C-alpha positions as CSV (number, residue, x, y, z in Angstrom):
1,M,-0.2,7.6,1.5
2,L,2.7,6.3,-0.5
3,V,2.6,6.4,-4.3
4,T,4.6,3.8,-6.3
5,T,5.2,3.4,-10.0
6,L,6.7,-0.2,-9.8
7,I,5.9,-2.7,-12.5
8,G,5.1,-6.4,-11.9
9,S,3.1,-8.7,-9.7
10,F,3.2,-8.7,-5.9
11,R,1.5,-10.1,-2.9
12,A,0.8,-8.0,0.2
13,K,0.2,-10.4,3.0
14,E,0.1,-8.9,6.5
15,E,3.5,-7.1,6.7
16,N,5.1,-9.2,3.9
17,W,5.7,-7.7,0.5
18,L,6.4,-10.6,-1.9
19,S,7.3,-10.6,-5.6
20,L,5.3,-13.1,-7.7
21,Q,7.7,-13.2,-10.7
22,N,8.0,-17.0,-10.1
23,S,4.5,-18.1,-9.1
24,R,5.8,-21.3,-7.5
25,S,7.8,-19.6,-4.8
26,P,7.1,-15.9,-4.0
27,K,10.2,-14.1,-2.7
28,P,10.5,-11.1,-0.5
29,A,10.7,-7.9,-2.6
30,Q,12.8,-4.9,-1.7
31,P,11.9,-2.2,-0.8
32,N,9.0,-3.4,1.4
33,L,6.4,-0.8,0.5
34,L,4.1,-1.9,3.3
35,I,6.8,-1.3,6.0
36,R,7.4,2.1,4.4
37,T,3.8,3.1,4.3
38,C,2.7,2.3,7.9
39,P,5.1,4.7,9.7
40,M,3.7,7.6,7.6
41,A,0.2,7.0,8.9
42,R,1.5,6.7,12.5
43,A,3.4,10.1,12.0
44,V,0.1,11.7,10.9
45,D,-1.6,10.3,14.1
46,V,1.1,11.6,16.3
47,Y,1.1,15.0,14.7
48,L,-2.7,15.4,15.0
49,A,-2.6,14.2,18.7
50,K,0.2,16.7,19.6
51,N,-1.9,19.5,18.1
52,A,-5.1,18.3,19.7
53,V,-6.9,17.8,16.4
54,P,-9.8,15.4,16.8
55,A,-9.6,13.0,13.8
56,P,-10.2,9.4,13.1
57,R,-7.1,7.2,13.1
58,A,-5.1,7.5,9.9
59,Q,-5.0,4.5,7.6
60,P,-1.9,3.6,5.6
61,V,-2.6,3.6,1.9
62,L,-0.3,2.3,-0.9
63,L,-1.3,3.8,-4.2
64,C,-0.1,1.9,-7.3
65,A,0.0,4.5,-10.1
66,N,1.3,2.2,-12.8
67,S,-1.3,0.1,-14.7
68,H,1.3,-2.6,-15.2
69,M,1.4,-3.4,-11.5
70,F,-0.8,-6.1,-9.9
71,V,-1.1,-6.6,-6.1
72,E,-2.8,-9.6,-4.5
73,C,-3.8,-8.6,-1.0
74,V,-4.3,-11.0,1.9
75,R,-5.0,-9.2,5.2
76,S,-2.5,-6.5,4.3
77,M,-1.3,-4.0,7.0
78,A,-1.9,-1.2,4.5
79,R,-4.8,-0.5,2.1
80,V,-3.6,-1.1,-1.5
81,I,-5.2,0.8,-4.3
82,M,-4.3,-0.1,-7.9
83,S,-4.6,2.4,-10.8
84,D,-7.5,0.6,-12.5
85,T,-9.5,1.1,-9.3
86,I,-8.9,4.9,-9.5
87,C,-10.0,5.0,-13.2
88,C,-13.2,3.1,-12.4
89,E,-14.0,5.4,-9.4
90,L,-13.5,8.5,-11.6
91,I,-15.7,7.2,-14.4
92,F,-18.6,6.1,-12.2
């Protein structure tokens, strides 16, 4: 899991992390949080396999902790969870 406090609008499409500041032409944003998140999940898988721990495959998760961040997901390589989703889950 990678936690970020970025502000703005982004698109997570497959392995691409794009900034939506100019809605006409999304541009690649740096750092690419999807590329940073996926190796962490693989590292967990490798660690569990080396220690013979039976577990389901780890899923990469990007947690957006700032309520001023919006991410549009299109077949993203990591699960993206926005802060408003966390609040709704805690209330209900």
